[in-house]
C-alpha positions as CSV (number, residue, x, y, z in Angstrom):
1,M,112.6,115.0,95.3
2,A,115.4,113.5,93.3
3,K,117.6,111.0,95.0
4,K,120.6,109.0,94.2
5,G,120.1,105.4,93.3
6,N,121.9,102.7,95.2
7,S,124.2,100.2,93.6
8,S,121.8,97.3,94.0
9,D,119.3,98.6,91.4
10,G,121.9,99.6,88.8
11,L,120.7,103.2,88.7
12,A,122.9,106.3,89.3
13,W,120.0,108.8,89.5
14,R,116.2,108.6,89.7
15,E,114.1,111.7,89.2
16,F,110.6,110.5,90.4
17,G,109.6,107.9,92.9
18,D,111.2,104.6,93.6
19,G,110.1,102.8,90.4
20,V,108.3,100.1,92.4
21,N,104.7,101.0,91.4
22,S,104.8,100.4,87.7
23,A,101.0,100.1,87.6
24,A,100.8,103.8,88.2
25,F,102.3,104.4,84.7
26,E,100.0,102.0,82.8
27,R,97.2,103.6,80.9
28,P,93.7,102.3,81.8
29,V,91.9,100.3,79.1
30,E,88.5,101.6,78.3
31,E,86.3,98.7,77.5
32,L,83.8,99.4,74.7
33,P,80.6,97.4,74.2
34,K,80.9,94.6,71.6
35,E,78.7,96.4,69.0
36,L,81.0,99.5,69.1
37,Q,84.3,97.6,68.5
38,N,85.5,97.4,64.9
39,L,87.5,94.2,64.5
40,R,89.6,93.0,61.6
41,V,90.3,89.4,60.9
42,Q,93.4,88.6,58.7
43,A,95.4,85.5,57.9
44,T,99.1,86.0,57.8
45,R,102.4,84.1,57.6
46,A,104.7,87.1,58.2
47,G,107.4,86.3,60.8
48,R,106.1,82.9,61.6
49,K,108.3,80.6,59.6
50,G,105.7,79.9,56.9
51,K,103.0,78.9,59.4
52,T,99.6,80.5,58.8
53,V,98.0,82.4,61.7
54,T,94.7,84.2,61.8
55,V,95.0,87.5,63.6
56,I,92.1,89.5,65.1
57,T,92.8,93.2,65.8
58,G,90.9,96.2,66.9
59,F,89.9,95.1,70.4
60,Q,89.3,97.7,73.1
61,A,88.8,95.5,76.1
62,K,90.5,94.5,79.3
63,P,93.1,91.7,79.1
64,E,90.8,89.4,81.3
65,T,88.0,89.8,78.8
66,L,90.3,89.0,75.8
67,Q,91.8,86.0,77.6
68,A,88.3,84.5,78.1
69,L,87.4,85.3,74.5
70,L,90.7,83.7,73.3
71,K,89.8,80.5,75.2
72,Q,86.4,80.3,73.6
73,L,87.7,80.9,70.1
74,K,90.4,78.3,70.5
75,T,87.8,75.8,71.6
76,Q,85.5,76.5,68.8
77,C,88.2,76.4,66.1
78,G,89.8,73.3,67.7
79,T,93.3,74.8,67.6
80,G,95.9,76.8,69.6
81,G,96.3,80.5,69.9
82,A,97.7,83.4,71.8
83,L,97.0,86.9,73.1
84,K,99.6,89.4,72.1
85,E,99.2,93.1,72.9
86,S,95.4,93.3,72.5
87,E,95.5,91.0,69.4
88,I,94.2,87.5,69.3
89,E,96.2,85.0,67.2
90,I,94.6,81.7,66.3
91,Q,96.7,79.0,64.6
92,G,95.7,78.1,61.1
93,E,93.5,79.9,58.6
94,H,90.1,80.4,60.2
95,K,89.0,83.8,58.7
96,Q,85.5,82.8,57.7
97,K,84.8,80.7,60.8
98,L,86.0,83.5,63.1
99,L,84.0,86.1,61.2
100,E,80.8,84.0,61.8
101,I,81.6,83.3,65.5
102,L,82.4,86.9,66.3
103,T,79.4,88.3,64.4
104,K,77.1,85.9,66.3
105,M,78.6,87.2,69.6
106,G,77.7,90.8,68.6
107,Y,81.0,92.2,67.3
108,K,81.3,94.3,64.1
109,V,83.9,92.3,62.1
110,K,85.4,92.6,58.7
111,I,87.9,90.4,56.8
112,S,91.1,92.3,56.1
113,G,93.6,91.5,53.4
114,G,93.4,89.0,50.5
């Protein structure tokens, strides 16, 4: 049933629900085993003011799993990093080191780009 919004939420009309349960609209993430994930490791400077960042893409895992992996990779590389939309960014150029670490962990990894 459609209802009129009230002035406190800034909406004039809402077709479905009350908009409170945003988790209902999120897609579930299917977590694949490590050996079935195809990861790409690439060093880039684009949009980072000249700073080199190594980006790992291709993950199909839950955010909690990626957060734990990020922490482990940052520790082993001795640098900072971030998790952005299922991509792990590690500060600096660590392509070869990350390739070795992730391969030992059981992931299928390739270096992407030049």
